[in-house]
MIDOSE-1310 file (N, C-alpha, C; in nm, 2 decimals, decimal comma, always signed):
residues 172
mskt	-1,39/+1,16/+0,38/-1,34/+1,10/+0,25/-1,45/+1,13/+0,15; -1,40/+1,16/+0,03/-1,49/+1,19/-0,08/-1,46/+1,10/-0,19; -1,57/+1,08/-0,27/-1,56/+0,99/-0,39/-1,47/+1,07/-0,49; -1,38/+0,99/-0,55/-1,29/+1,05/-0,65/-1,28/+0,97/-0,78
nkni	-1,26/+1,04/-0,89/-1,23/+0,98/-1,01/-1,10/+1,03/-1,06; -0,99/+1,01/-0,99/-0,86/+1,06/-1,02/-0,82/+1,01/-1,16; -0,75/+1,09/-1,23/-0,69/+1,04/-1,36/-0,54/+1,04/-1,34; -0,50/+0,92/-1,30/-0,36/+0,89/-1,28/-0,31/+0,84/-1,42
kmhg	-0,19/+0,86/-1,44/-0,13/+0,82/-1,57/-0,06/+0,69/-1,56; -0,07/+0,61/-1,66/+0,02/+0,48/-1,67/+0,08/+0,49/-1,81; +0,22/+0,51/-1,81/+0,29/+0,53/-1,93/+0,24/+0,65/-2,01; +0,21/+0,76/-1,93/+0,16/+0,88/-1,99/+0,02/+0,89/-2,03
npve	-0,05/+0,77/-2,02/-0,19/+0,77/-2,06/-0,28/+0,77/-1,94; -0,38/+0,86/-1,94/-0,47/+0,87/-1,82/-0,55/+0,73/-1,80; -0,56/+0,70/-1,67/-0,63/+0,58/-1,62/-0,72/+0,63/-1,52; -0,85/+0,59/-1,53/-0,94/+0,63/-1,43/-0,92/+0,55/-1,30
vtgn	-0,92/+0,62/-1,19/-0,90/+0,56/-1,06/-1,01/+0,61/-0,97; -1,08/+0,52/-0,91/-1,20/+0,55/-0,83/-1,18/+0,50/-0,68; -1,27/+0,55/-0,60/-1,27/+0,52/-0,46/-1,28/+0,64/-0,37; -1,28/+0,61/-0,24/-1,28/+0,72/-0,15/-1,14/+0,78/-0,12
emtv	-1,12/+0,90/-0,16/-0,99/+0,96/-0,15/-0,95/+0,98/+0,00; -0,84/+0,92/+0,03/-0,79/+0,94/+0,17/-0,72/+1,08/+0,18; -0,73/+1,14/+0,30/-0,67/+1,26/+0,32/-0,60/+1,25/+0,46; -0,51/+1,34/+0,49/-0,44/+1,34/+0,62/-0,56/+1,36/+0,72
gstl	-0,56/+1,28/+0,82/-0,66/+1,29/+0,92/-0,77/+1,18/+0,91; -0,77/+1,12/+0,79/-0,87/+1,01/+0,76/-0,84/+0,89/+0,86; -0,94/+0,82/+0,90/-0,93/+0,70/+0,98/-0,90/+0,58/+0,90; -0,82/+0,49/+0,95/-0,79/+0,37/+0,88/-0,91/+0,29/+0,87
pdit	-0,95/+0,26/+0,74/-1,07/+0,18/+0,72/-1,05/+0,03/+0,77; -1,16/-0,03/+0,81/-1,16/-0,17/+0,86/-1,18/-0,26/+0,73; -1,07/-0,29/+0,67/-1,07/-0,37/+0,55/-1,02/-0,51/+0,57; -1,07/-0,60/+0,50/-1,02/-0,74/+0,50/-0,94/-0,77/+0,38
ltgp	-0,81/-0,81/+0,40/-0,72/-0,85/+0,29/-0,69/-1,00/+0,30; -0,62/-1,05/+0,21/-0,59/-1,19/+0,21/-0,44/-1,21/+0,22; -0,40/-1,30/+0,32/-0,26/-1,33/+0,35/-0,21/-1,44/+0,26; -0,08/-1,47/+0,27/-0,01/-1,56/+0,18/-0,07/-1,71/+0,20
dlad	-0,13/-1,73/+0,31/-0,19/-1,86/+0,34/-0,34/-1,87/+0,31; -0,38/-1,76/+0,24/-0,52/-1,75/+0,20/-0,62/-1,71/+0,31; -0,56/-1,69/+0,43/-0,65/-1,65/+0,54/-0,68/-1,50/+0,53; -0,80/-1,46/+0,58/-0,84/-1,32/+0,59/-0,75/-1,25/+0,69
vqlk	-0,71/-1,13/+0,66/-0,63/-1,05/+0,76/-0,71/-0,91/+0,77; -0,74/-0,87/+0,89/-0,80/-0,74/+0,92/-0,69/-0,64/+0,92; -0,71/-0,53/+0,84/-0,61/-0,42/+0,84/-0,61/-0,36/+0,98; -0,72/-0,35/+1,05/-0,73/-0,28/+1,18/-0,64/-0,36/+1,28
assg	-0,60/-0,48/+1,25/-0,52/-0,56/+1,35/-0,38/-0,49/+1,37; -0,35/-0,40/+1,28/-0,22/-0,33/+1,29/-0,23/-0,20/+1,37; -0,35/-0,17/+1,42/-0,36/-0,05/+1,50/-0,27/-0,06/+1,63; -0,22/+0,05/+1,67/-0,13/+0,05/+1,79/+0,01/+0,06/+1,74
kvlv	+0,03/+0,05/+1,61/+0,17/+0,07/+1,55/+0,16/+0,18/+1,45; +0,27/+0,23/+1,41/+0,28/+0,32/+1,29/+0,27/+0,23/+1,17; +0,17/+0,25/+1,09/+0,15/+0,16/+0,97/+0,18/+0,23/+0,84; +0,26/+0,17/+0,76/+0,29/+0,21/+0,63/+0,23/+0,12/+0,53
lsvv	+0,13/+0,17/+0,45/+0,07/+0,09/+0,34/+0,13/+0,13/+0,21; +0,21/+0,04/+0,15/+0,27/+0,06/+0,02/+0,18/-0,01/-0,08; +0,12/+0,06/-0,17/+0,02/+0,00/-0,26/+0,09/+0,00/-0,40; +0,09/-0,12/-0,46/+0,15/-0,14/-0,59/+0,05/-0,21/-0,69
psld	+0,06/-0,19/-0,82/-0,02/-0,26/-0,91/+0,01/-0,41/-0,92; +0,14/-0,45/-0,93/+0,18/-0,59/-0,93/+0,33/-0,60/-0,89; +0,36/-0,69/-0,80/+0,49/-0,72/-0,76/+0,58/-0,76/-0,88; +0,52/-0,82/-0,98/+0,60/-0,87/-1,09/+0,63/-0,77/-1,20
tpic	+0,63/-0,64/-1,16/+0,67/-0,53/-1,25/+0,79/-0,46/-1,19; +0,87/-0,40/-1,28/+1,00/-0,34/-1,23/+0,98/-0,24/-1,12; +0,90/-0,14/-1,13/+0,89/-0,03/-1,03/+0,82/-0,09/-0,90; +0,72/-0,17/-0,92/+0,66/-0,23/-0,80/+0,76/-0,31/-0,72
alqt	+0,85/-0,39/-0,79/+0,95/-0,47/-0,73/+1,05/-0,37/-0,66; +1,09/-0,26/-0,72/+1,18/-0,17/-0,66/+1,12/-0,11/-0,53; +1,00/-0,07/-0,54/+0,93/-0,01/-0,43/+0,92/-0,11/-0,31; +0,88/-0,23/-0,34/+0,87/-0,33/-0,23/+1,01/-0,37/-0,17
krfn	+1,11/-0,38/-0,25/+1,24/-0,41/-0,20/+1,29/-0,29/-0,11; +1,26/-0,17/-0,16/+1,31/-0,05/-0,08/+1,24/-0,05/+0,06; +1,11/-0,07/+0,06/+1,04/-0,07/+0,19/+1,08/-0,19/+0,27; +1,11/-0,30/+0,21/+1,16/-0,42/+0,29/+1,30/-0,38/+0,35
seaa	+1,38/-0,32/+0,28/+1,51/-0,27/+0,33/+1,49/-0,17/+0,45; +1,40/-0,08/+0,43/+1,38/+0,02/+0,53/+1,32/-0,04/+0,66; +1,23/-0,14/+0,64/+1,17/-0,20/+0,75/+1,27/-0,27/+0,85; +1,38/-0,32/+0,79/+1,48/-0,38/+0,87/+1,55/-0,28/+0,97
klsk	+1,54/-0,15/+0,93/+1,61/-0,04/+1,00/+1,52/+0,03/+1,10; +1,39/+0,00/+1,09/+1,29/+0,08/+1,17/+1,25/+0,01/+1,30; +1,20/+0,08/+1,39/+1,15/+0,03/+1,52/+1,04/-0,08/+1,50; +1,03/-0,17/+1,60/+0,93/-0,27/+1,60/+0,79/-0,21/+1,61
dvei	+0,78/-0,08/+1,64/+0,66/+0,00/+1,65/+0,61/+0,04/+1,51; +0,68/+0,00/+1,41/+0,64/+0,03/+1,27/+0,61/-0,10/+1,19; +0,50/-0,10/+1,13/+0,46/-0,22/+1,04/+0,45/-0,17/+0,90; +0,51/-0,24/+0,81/+0,50/-0,20/+0,66/+0,43/-0,31/+0,59
itvs	+0,32/-0,28/+0,52/+0,24/-0,37/+0,45/+0,24/-0,33/+0,30; +0,27/-0,42/+0,21/+0,25/-0,40/+0,07/+0,12/-0,46/+0,03; +0,04/-0,39/-0,04/-0,09/-0,44/-0,09/-0,09/-0,43/-0,24; -0,13/-0,54/-0,30/-0,16/-0,55/-0,45/-0,27/-0,64/-0,47
rdlp	-0,31/-0,66/-0,60/-0,42/-0,75/-0,63/-0,36/-0,88/-0,69; -0,22/-0,90/-0,67/-0,16/-1,02/-0,71/-0,22/-1,13/-0,63; -0,23/-1,25/-0,68/-0,27/-1,37/-0,61/-0,17/-1,39/-0,49; -0,22/-1,44/-0,38/-0,13/-1,46/-0,27/-0,02/-1,56/-0,30
faqk	-0,04/-1,66/-0,39/+0,06/-1,75/-0,43/+0,18/-1,68/-0,50; +0,14/-1,58/-0,59/+0,24/-1,50/-0,66/+0,32/-1,41/-0,57; +0,25/-1,36/-0,47/+0,31/-1,27/-0,37/+0,41/-1,35/-0,29; +0,37/-1,47/-0,25/+0,46/-1,55/-0,16/+0,58/-1,59/-0,25
rwcg	+0,56/-1,63/-0,37/+0,67/-1,67/-0,46/+0,77/-1,55/-0,48; +0,71/-1,43/-0,50/+0,80/-1,32/-0,52/+0,88/-1,28/-0,40; +0,81/-1,28/-0,28/+0,88/-1,25/-0,16/+1,00/-1,35/-0,13; +0,97/-1,48/-0,16/+1,07/-1,58/-0,14/+1,19/-1,56/-0,23
aega	+1,16/-1,53/-0,36/+1,27/-1,52/-0,46/+1,35/-1,39/-0,43; +1,29/-1,29/-0,38/+1,35/-1,16/-0,35/+1,40/-1,14/-0,21; +1,37/-1,23/-0,12/+1,42/-1,22/+0,02/+1,34/-1,11/+0,09; +1,22/-1,08/+0,05/+1,14/-0,98/+0,12/+1,07/-1,04/+0,24
dqlt	+1,14/-1,03/+0,35/+1,09/-1,09/+0,47/+1,08/-0,99/+0,59; +1,10/-0,87/+0,57/+1,09/-0,77/+0,67/+0,95/-0,69/+0,67; +0,87/-0,72/+0,57/+0,74/-0,66/+0,56/+0,64/-0,76/+0,54; +0,51/-0,72/+0,54/+0,40/-0,81/+0,51/+0,34/-0,78/+0,38
vlsd	+0,31/-0,88/+0,30/+0,25/-0,86/+0,17/+0,11/-0,92/+0,17; +0,01/-0,84/+0,14/-0,13/-0,88/+0,14/-0,20/-0,85/+0,01; -0,30/-0,93/-0,02/-0,37/-0,92/-0,15/-0,51/-0,87/-0,13; -0,56/-0,79/-0,23/-0,69/-0,74/-0,24/-0,77/-0,82/-0,35
ykhr	-0,72/-0,93/-0,39/-0,78/-1,00/-0,51/-0,91/-1,06/-0,47; -0,93/-1,10/-0,35/-1,06/-1,18/-0,31/-1,17/-1,08/-0,28; -1,15/-0,99/-0,18/-1,26/-0,91/-0,13/-1,27/-0,78/-0,22; -1,17/-0,73/-0,28/-1,17/-0,62/-0,37/-1,24/-0,49/-0,30
tfgq	-1,21/-0,47/-0,17/-1,26/-0,36/-0,10/-1,15/-0,25/-0,08; -1,03/-0,29/-0,08/-0,92/-0,20/-0,05/-0,91/-0,09/-0,15; -0,92/-0,12/-0,28/-0,91/-0,02/-0,38/-1,01/+0,09/-0,37; -1,13/+0,06/-0,34/-1,24/+0,16/-0,32/-1,22/+0,24/-0,19
afgv	-1,19/+0,17/-0,09/-1,17/+0,23/+0,05/-1,06/+0,33/+0,05; -0,95/+0,31/-0,03/-0,84/+0,40/-0,03/-0,82/+0,48/-0,16; -0,92/+0,48/-0,25/-0,91/+0,56/-0,37/-0,81/+0,52/-0,47; -0,78/+0,39/-0,48/-0,67/+0,35/-0,57/-0,72/+0,24/-0,66
dmea	-0,85/+0,23/-0,69/-0,91/+0,12/-0,77/-0,90/+0,16/-0,92; -0,81/+0,09/-0,99/-0,80/+0,11/-1,14/-0,89/-0,01/-1,19; -1,02/+0,01/-1,18/-1,11/-0,10/-1,21/-1,10/-0,16/-1,35; -1,08/-0,07/-1,45/-1,07/-0,12/-1,58/-0,95/-0,21/-1,60
agll	-0,84/-0,18/-1,53/-0,72/-0,27/-1,54/-0,72/-0,38/-1,44; -0,81/-0,38/-1,34/-0,81/-0,48/-1,24/-0,70/-0,47/-1,14; -0,64/-0,35/-1,14/-0,52/-0,33/-1,05/-0,54/-0,22/-0,95; -0,45/-0,20/-0,86/-0,45/-0,09/-0,77/-0,35/+0,01/-0,82
arav	-0,38/+0,14/-0,80/-0,28/+0,25/-0,84/-0,17/+0,26/-0,73; -0,06/+0,31/-0,77/+0,05/+0,32/-0,68/+0,03/+0,44/-0,58; +0,04/+0,40/-0,45/+0,02/+0,50/-0,35/+0,09/+0,45/-0,22; +0,11/+0,55/-0,13/+0,17/+0,51/+0,00/+0,09/+0,59/+0,11
fvfg	+0,05/+0,52/+0,21/-0,02/+0,58/+0,32/+0,05/+0,55/+0,45; +0,06/+0,66/+0,54/+0,12/+0,64/+0,67/+0,02/+0,67/+0,77; -0,01/+0,57/+0,86/-0,11/+0,59/+0,97/-0,03/+0,59/+1,10; -0,07/+0,68/+1,19/-0,01/+0,68/+1,32/-0,07/+0,57/+1,41
kdst	-0,01/+0,57/+1,53/-0,06/+0,46/+1,63/-0,21/+0,48/+1,66; -0,26/+0,60/+1,64/-0,40/+0,63/+1,66/-0,49/+0,60/+1,54; -0,43/+0,53/+1,44/-0,51/+0,49/+1,32/-0,56/+0,60/+1,23; -0,50/+0,72/+1,24/-0,53/+0,83/+1,15/-0,42/+0,85/+1,05
aklv	-0,46/+0,89/+0,93/-0,36/+0,91/+0,83/-0,27/+1,03/+0,86; -0,14/+1,01/+0,85/-0,05/+1,12/+0,87/+0,02/+1,16/+0,74; +0,02/+1,07/+0,64/+0,07/+1,10/+0,51/-0,02/+1,02/+0,41; -0,06/+1,09/+0,30/-0,13/+1,03/+0,19/-0,05/+1,07/+0,06
qyvd	+0,00/+0,97/-0,01/+0,08/+1,00/-0,13/+0,03/+0,92/-0,24; -0,05/+0,98/-0,33/-0,09/+0,91/-0,45/+0,01/+0,95/-0,56; +0,07/+0,85/-0,62/+0,17/+0,87/-0,72/+0,10/+0,89/-0,86; +0,12/+1,01/-0,92/+0,05/+1,05/-1,04/+0,08/+0,97/-1,16
evte	+0,20/+0,92/-1,17/+0,24/+0,83/-1,28/+0,28/+0,69/-1,23; +0,19/+0,59/-1,26/+0,21/+0,46/-1,20/+0,35/+0,40/-1,23; +0,42/+0,45/-1,33/+0,55/+0,39/-1,36/+0,66/+0,46/-1,29; +0,63/+0,55/-1,19/+0,73/+0,62/-1,11/+0,72/+0,57/-0,97
epny	+0,83/+0,58/-0,90/+0,84/+0,54/-0,76/+0,78/+0,65/-0,67; +0,74/+0,61/-0,55/+0,69/+0,72/-0,45/+0,81/+0,80/-0,40; +0,78/+0,90/-0,32/+0,88/+0,98/-0,26/+0,91/+0,91/-0,12; +1,01/+0,83/-0,12/+1,05/+0,76/+0,00/+1,09/+0,85/+0,11
devl	+1,16/+0,95/+0,09/+1,20/+1,05/+0,19/+1,09/+1,10/+0,27; +0,98/+1,14/+0,19/+0,86/+1,20/+0,25/+0,79/+1,09/+0,34; +0,79/+0,97/+0,30/+0,73/+0,86/+0,38/+0,81/+0,84/+0,50; +0,94/+0,83/+0,49/+1,03/+0,80/+0,61/+1,02/+0,91/+0,71
kava	+1,01/+1,04/+0,66/+1,00/+1,15/+0,75/+0,87/+1,15/+0,83; +0,76/+1,11/+0,76/+0,63/+1,09/+0,83/+0,64/+0,98/+0,94; +0,70/+0,87/+0,90/+0,72/+0,76/+1,00/+0,80/+0,81/+1,12; +0,91/+0,88/+1,09/+1,00/+0,93/+1,20/+0,92/+1,03/+1,29
geld	+0,84/+1,11/+1,23/+0,76/+1,21/+1,31/+0,66/+1,14/+1,40; +0,62/+1,02/+1,37/+0,52/+0,95/+1,46/+0,60/+0,87/+1,57; +0,73/+0,85/+1,55/+0,80/+0,78/+1,65/+0,87/+0,87/+1,76; +0,87/+1,00/+1,73/+0,93/+1,10/+1,82/+0,85/+1,11/+1,95
C-alpha cells in the first residue's frame, strides 16, 4: 500500500483524499469500527467470508442511500458466504435510524466516527470534509483484496456489475 493524495471530485470540484491506497492483492487491514449499539467491531472478524465493503460519505444523501439500498437488495440474493458491510462516518444512531426507515436489514452498517482509522487505512479519508470518499472493496475468503473501486466523482454510484462479478468469482 502506498500513501495517496487522490483528488476525487465532489460535484465536479476536486477534494483531497488521503490514506493508504488499496490495490488488488492488499491484505484486509485490522481496523476497529463502531456498530449500531456503540460496540467496537473488528473488521477482521469477517475473515473466512467474501467481504464487500461499500464505503459512502453519508447514508442521508441520495446516492449513498441508493448505493446502500442496492447492496442490501443484492445481499438478500447472495450466499451466506458473503458479507456486505457499509461504512460511513455517520453516527451509529443515524445509521440505525436510516436502516430502520429504509428496511436495510440484509447488510451490516458500521461507523468510522469514533476511531477514524478506516479512512486512512483504505485511502478514502476526505479529512477536510470529515467524510469518507465513495469506494467499494471486495476481499476474498483469504482476506486479500480482489477488487478495489475508488469512485472518481463522489456524486456517482459505483459499478455494481463489476462488484458482483468479483463476488461471483470468489464463490466459484
